[in-house]
N, C-alpha and C positions, 0 to 999 in steps of 0.2 A: 499442832500435834504432828509428830514424825510418824512416818508409815514405814514399816519394815517390808510391807508388801505393796507394790504399785497398785494404785487405784484403777479400776476399769473405766474407761470412758468409751465413747462411741466412736464413729468414723471419721471421715476426712473433714466434714464441717465442723465437728467439735475440735479437732485438731487445729484447723485454720483460726478459729475463734480463740483458743487457748494460746496459741503462738502470738497472735495479734495483740491480745490483752496483756500478756506478760512480757512481750519484748518490744513491740512497735507502737503501741498506742500511748499517746501523751495524755495524762490526766492533769487537770488543773491549768491548761494552757489558755491562750486568749480565745480559742474557739473550741467548744465541746467537740469531742470525738466519739460519736456514737457508732460509727461504721468504718471500715477500712478505707472507703472513699474519703471520709473526713480526713484521715491521716494522710492519705495521698495529696489532698489539697493543701494540707499544712506544709508538707515537703515542697511541693511545686511553689507555693508562695515564697518559702524561705530561699530556694535556689534562685528564683527569678529576681530576688532583691539584688543579685550581683550585676544584673543588667542596669545600666546607667540611664537607659531610655526604653520606654515602652514596657515597663515592668509588668503591668497588668496583661499586656499581650502575651508576654513569655510565660507568665504564670498560668494562663489558660492553656497555652500550647503544651507546657510541661504536664499539666494535669491530664490533658488528652492522651499524652504519650504513656503516662502511668495508668490510665483507666484501663480496666479489663486486664491488667498486668501484662500489657504489651511490652513494657520496658520495666525491669526490676533493678532499682538502684541497690547498691551494696547495703547490707544490714545496718551499718553505723549511720548511713545517711538517712534511711527510713526511720530509724529509732531516735535520732537526735537532731536532725534538721529543723529549725523553727522552734526548738525548745530551749529551756533555760538550763538544760543539763550541762554539767562541766565535762563534755565528752567531745571527742573529735569525729569528724565524719569519714575519716580515712580508716579503712578496715585494718591496715597493718603498716609497719615500719621496719626498715632495717637500721639498726643502731650503729653509732660510731665506732671507730677502731677500739679494740679492747687490748691493753698492754698491762704488764704487771704494774707499771706506774700508775695507771689511771683506772685500774679495774673497780675500786670502790666507788669512784664518781660514775663510771659506766653503769654499774649496778643501779645506783640512784636514778639515773636517766631512764633505764629500762622499767624500773618500777613505777615512775611517774608516767611513762607511756602506757603501761598496762592499766594504770588508774584511769586514764582518759578513754579507755576501751579499745585501744589499739593493740593487735598482736605484734610480736616482734621477731626479727631475724638477727641473729648475732653471729659474727665470724670470730672464732677463737684461735685463728692461725697465727696471730702476732704474739701470742703468749709464749714465754720461755718454757721449755720442756720441764717435766716434774724433776725436782732435784738440782736443777742448774742454779748455780749461785748468782743471785741479783746483787744490787748494791749493799743490801743489808742482811739478806736471808736467802734460804733455799726456795726456789720457786715452787708453788703448789701445782703448777702445770694446768693445761686446760681442763682436765676433769676435776681438779681441785677447785678451780674457780667456778666451774659449771655447777658444782653442789650449791654454791651461793645463789645462782640464778634459779636452780631447781627449787630451793626453798622459797625464793620470792615469788615464783609462779604459783606454788602451793598456797602461799599467803593470799594471792589474787584470787584464787578460787574460793578460799574460805569465806570471803567477805561478800559473795554473790553466787548466784546459780549459774553465771556465765563463766566458764573457765578461761584462764589466761592462756593464750596460744603462743608458743615460741618454737623456733628452730634454731639450732646451733650447728655451725658448719666448721669443718677443719680440712685443711688442704692435705692432699695424699701423700706429700713428702715431709709432714711434720714429724719430728721424732717421737711423739706420743701418739701417732696414728693408730698403732696396734691396740692401745688401751681405749681410745675413742671408739674404735670398731666394736670392741667387746663390752662397752659400757652398759648396754641394756640386755645382756644375756641374763642377768638376774631380774626376774619379773618384778622385783621390789625396788629396783633402781631407776631413777630418772623417768618418773611417770608423767611428769608435766612438760617435758621438753622433747621435741623430735630432733633426730641427729641425721646429718647428711654429710657425706664425704665429697670434697671438691675434686673431682677426677679430671686430670689433664689429658690431652692428646698423647703426650709423651709416656704417661703411665699406661694407657691403653695399649700403645705400640710396644712398650717394654714387656707387658704381660702377654701379649700374643707371641712375641719373639722369645719368651722364656728368658728374658735378660735380667741383669740385676737392676735394683732400684735404689737410689740414694735418698736417705733421710737427712734433711738439712736444718741447720740452726741459723735463724735470721738474726743478724744484729738488731738492737732495738731501733725501731723507727724506719726501717728500710723496706723496700719492695722485695718480692720473692727472688728477683735476680741477683741480689747481693747476699750471698750465704756461704756457709762452709758445711761440708759433708761430715756428718758425725758417725753414720754407719751405713752399711749397705745390706739389702736382703733381696730375695728373689721376688721380682714384680709379680710373678704368676702366683706365688704363695700369698702375697698380700691381697691380690685380687680375689683369690679363693676364700681367704678369711672374710672379706667384705660380704661375699655371697653367702658364706656359711652362716654368719650372724644374721644377715637379712632373712635367710630361710628359716632360722630359728625363732627370731623375734621381730621380723618385719623391718628392722633397722640395722644399720644406717641405710638411708636412701642414697642415691648418687646423683650429683649435679655435674654435668659435663661443662666445666668452667670455661675451658678454652673456646668451646662453641658459643656459649653465653657471651663471652667477651667479644669474639669476632663478629657476632650478629648484633651487638648493642649499637644502636644508632648514635649514641654519644660516647663511643669508645674513645674519642679524641679529647674528651675532658673529664672522664670519669672512671673510676675502677670499681668492679663489682665483685664481691666476695661472698654474697649471701642473697637470699630471697625472703619473701614473706612466708609465713608458716606453711601455707599450702603449696608453694612453689611456683605459682603462675606469674609472679612479678620479680624478676631479678633486679636489685636495687643497689645503689651505691650507698655510702655512709649517710644516714639521716634521711634517706629517700623514703617516700610514702607511696601507697597504691590507693587509687580512687577508682572504684569498681561499679560496674553495672552490666546487666545482662539482657539481650533481647529475647523474648519468649517466641521461639520459632513457630509454635503452633498457631499463634494469633495471625500468622501470614500464610496459613494453609487454607485454600478455598476448596469447597466441596470434599471435606475429609472422608475417606473410606470409599469414595465413589470412583468410577473409572475416569472421570475428569479431574481427579484431585490435582492440585497444582500449587506452587508457591508463587505469591505475588512479589516478585523481585523488586518492582518499583516501590511498592509500599514498605518493603524491607529497607531499601535504600534510604527513602525519606525518613524512616524511624531511625536508622543509624546516624543520619546526619543531625538530627535534632538531639539524640542522646549524647553525642560528642559535645554539643553546646551545653547541655545540662551538666555533664560531668566537668567540663572546664569551669563553669560557674561554681561548682562545689568547692574547688580550690580556693575561691576568693571569699567564701563565707564560712569555711570551716575553722574551728579552733585547732590549735596545735599544742601538743604537750610541751614542746621545746622550741626555742627560736631557730635552732639550727635546722629543724624539721620544716618549718615554715619556709625558710630560705631555700632549702633544697627543693621543696615542692614547686615553688614559684620560679625557680631557675629553670626547670625543665618542663613543668606543667604536664607531667606524665599523667595519662589516664589509662584505664583498662576496660574497654568495651568488649563484651563477649557475648556468648550465646548460652541459653539453657533450653531445656526440653527438646534437644535434637532427636533423642530416641522416640519420643512420642510423635514428633513431626513426621519421622520416617515411617512409623507404623501407619499414621494417617494417609500417607502417600502410597502405601502398599510396598515399601521397600524394606528389605531385611537388613537390619543393622550389620555392618562388616562386609557386605557383599559389594562387588564392583560398582553396581549402579548407585548404591547408597553412598559409597566413597566419592564417586564423581559428583554427585549432588551436593554432599557436604563440603567438598572443596570449592564448588562454584559459590555456594552460600557465603562461605568465608571470603572468598574473593570479592563478591559484591560488597559485603560489609567493609572489607578493607579499603576498597576504592572510595566508598562513600564516606568513610571516617577521615581519610586523608583529604578528600575534596572539601569536607566541612572544615577541617582544621586549617586548610590554606585560606578558605574564605574567612574564617575568624582571624587569621593573621593579617589579612587585608583591613578588616574592621577594627581589631583591638591591638594588634601587633604581634610579633613573634615571640616565642619563648626566649627569655634573656640570654640563655646559653647557646642559642642557634648560631652557628658559623657556617655560611653557605657551602663552601667547597668541601670541607671534611664531612659535612652532614650528607651532601649529595653523593659522596663516595662510600657510604656505608652500604654494605652488602644488601640489606633488606630494601633500602631506599633505591638501590640500583635495580631491583626486581619490580618496582612499581611501573605502571604504564608510563610511556614517554611523555604523554600530556600532563600527568601529575608531577613527574620530575620537572618539566619545563615550568609549571606553575610554582613549584617550590623554589626553583632558581630566581623567579621573578619576584615573588611576593613573600617567601618564606613559609613558615608553618607555625601554628599556635602551640602545639603539643610535641614534645620529642618522641613519645611513644603513644599509641592509641589503642592497642588491641591486647586482650588477654582472655583466656578461658578459665574462669574460677569455678570452684565446686559449686557455688550457688545453692548450698544445701538448705539452710533455713528459709531463704527468701523463695526457693522453689516450693517448699511446703506451703508457705503463706499463699502462694499463687494456686493452691489447690491440689498438692501433692502431685506436682509434674515431675517427670524425670529431670535430674539436676545436671547442669553443664552439658558436657559431651557424653556423659556416662550412659551405658545401655539401661534399659528398664530393670529395676532391681528384681521384681517378681510380679505376677498378676495381683496377688494380694499378700499382705504380710502384716506383722504386728510390730508396732514401734513404741518404745518407751521413751518418754520425754521428761526431763527434769524441769519441774516448775517450782514456783515459790511454795506451792502447797505440798510438794514432794513429787516423787516420780508418778507419772500417769501413763496408762497403756492405751493405745489407739489402734483399732483394726482398720486397715487402709486397703483401698483399691487404687491401682495406678490410674492416673487421670485418663489416658488413652484408652484403656481397657473399660473404664467406666463409661466413657463416651460411646464406645462401640457397642456396649451392652444396652445402653439407653436407645441407641439407634436400631439395633437388631431385635430388641425385646427378648434377648436370650441371655444366657450366663456363659457363653463361649468366649473365644479369643479371636481377636482380629487376624486376618490371613497372614499378615507380615509380622505377627508378634514373635519376639525372641527376648528372652531374659538374660541377664548377665552370665547365668550358669550355663546357657546353651551355647556361648561363644567360646571360641578358642583364644589363647593369648594372642595369636597373631592378628585375630579380628579385633581385639581390643587396641593393640598397638597400631594397626592399620588406620583406624580412625584418628587416632592422635597424629600419626604421620602425615596423613593427607591434609590436616588442618594446620600444621606447624609452619609451612612455608608462608602462610598468610597472617601469621601472628608475630608482631614485633617484640612482644613481651615473651610470655610462655603460657604453658598449658598445665593445669592440674589435672592429673588422671592417675588413678590407683587401680591396678589390676589385682583382684583377690583370687587366688588360685586354690585348687583343692589340696587338703592336708596331704594326700598321697602323691602329690606332683613330685616326680623324680628330681633330685637335686640337680643333675646335670641340664635338664631342660630348663629348670628355674634359672640357673646361672647363665645359660646361654641367651636367655631372653634379654638380659642387660646389655649383652654384646650386640644382640640384634637392634635394641633400642638405639644404641650408639650409631650403627650402620644406617639407620633409618633417618638420621639427622635430628633426633630429638635432644632437647636440652636437659633432660633428667628422666629418672625412671624410679618407680616404687612398686614392688609386688608385696602383697600380704599373703602369707600362707598360714591360715588358722591352725593352732595346735594348743596344747595344754598350757603353754606359757602365754598365750595371747588372750585368754579369757573368753567368756561366753559370747560376747557380743559378735566379734568376728567369726567364731565357731558357727554361729548361726546363719550367717550370710551366704549367698549364692556364690559359687566359685567358677572361674573360667576353666575350660577344658585344657588339659596339659598335653596337647598334641606336640610332637617333636618339631622344633622350629625348622623351617625349610627356607628355600630361596624364593618362594612363591611370592611372599609378601613384599620382598625387597623389589621384585620385578614389577609387582602390581602398583606399588606407591613409591615412585621416584621422587627424591628430594633435591635432585639437580636444579641449579638455577635456571636451566633452559627447559625445565619441565613444561610440556604443553598444558595449556589451560583445559579444564573440563569442557566438553562440548557445551556450546551456548545454544539456546532456543533460537529459531529462526523467526523472522517476521517481526511485526510491531508489538505483539503480545509477549512481554518478557517473562514467561512462565514455562516452567519445565514439568511436563506431564509424564510421570513414569507410568509403566503398565503395572497394574495390580498383579501381584503374585498368585499362584494357585493356592486354594485353601490348604492349610497344614493341619495335621492332627492336633487335637486339643492337648493342652498341658494341664496337668493337675495343679491346683492352687497350692502355693507354698505359704506357710505361716512361719514367719521368721522373726527373730529378735532384732532390735536396732536400738540406738541410743541417740541422744541429742547431741548434735555436732557443736563445735566451738565457733567455727567462722560462719558469719551470717550472709 
């Protein structure tokens, strides 16, 4: 029976149970799954099957890694590993090139990928502009073809409660870029596809110089360098149009494609023109993302106490084992298309990231976005980076390098140049198993499964709030308390807030971007981060934030400004303060290659003990709406 009004459920425990039962529990498998731990054992056994020797040993090691949610594999892994489901273990894919000649076939490939449970990224830049004569007819243009992809995604959603996720990109010099930018101004249009503009360094430079900008027509099958100019316009006007549309409808987002290209470890053998739907994995044609997140709070000892500390040795060990886990996933996964399997196994890309950063900072007595929290977060990611690359080098010695590895050009990549010399020397001698190793995903559903922890690198949403989740039974509402707040209240016996607590709405835009910027130098893929700003945020501040994101060395930027066109879900969420951007953040978070590392702890105990902050005034609880996300 359908429900017009969401059913009321209880709190976090009920949400975790519902999420597990509807998304991650395998019913009818070889082993009954009565608890989440049973599901974790099923996943561990399935992934360990990729090991040619000592499979039981690795199954137990992986089970220990997953126990107590220390490591959260991507949602597709948790849902499908070790089952008979016709599903992939990869969260998302970037599809092959789309041209007017192959668009119908490309659409079928995209539909098959969604049917296997993978989200998709598609670049529409190779399509002829609207109205241009092709061999037989006038071209429908990128938006004309995008309507077919939109309908396909809508069909995908109609056959299940998990919606099909898709991002579409278009380069900033495509003749149809203005129509693409405006595509979501109508709230009824393109509801199932996210849009992002591929912004080049040349375009940013032209916009800042108030220069003209050429829109170019690419001959069929050629690279962007081979083109002819069809018209010119003011670069600053085009940039302003992007900002105005994002201000009104939260789209398009922007991807700084030249930076993505320059920082790609495999720039010598592949071209990137799109990302997965959430933006944390830039991928070549048919590339795939294999994701997992380390739960940082499981590495905090003595939370909320003066001696609260991060166990960096434990974190490093977990990161090394997680790399092996994710590498094994590549070998046991089904793939919707043979081209996707070939691409995944040629590079063996993985995306190891973090979740519950904000909760960990609260437990350590550090306010999110402040200098000490940034220093700690950067050091955390540096430790994970070094452990991940060390593990991948060891795997290369044991199992071989990724097939596309070429020693000299790989070692010349900017990210690899920033690795410690000892790691670079080891890569030169032994190679590396995985071309890329690090990404910070939203980790939304899997963080809920772990007990409603703060997701990814995002700040805590609010002390308490109300979340609506779509289930096979219909929408259900859960009253939730943030996990760190709940732990503090259990410890203190009261209903207050931890001294270092700060919610998303307490932070400025600069503090949001600052956390992303301090982590990006240690991430070889990318970071998913969305800043939701207040509806009354002035347009000029909103627009300057994108410029600031570019200056901070980020690979992309998305801001949401809730308004009447955006619907109730975003309107209900907490918003960042819209303080005027300044030079403070740029000075505080340097992204130069020679940026000094955060201060390391001295002595044999590799723990960083921050001082607890002074108690802060209590914050009244917020009850806000939410909805079930698409990416698990």
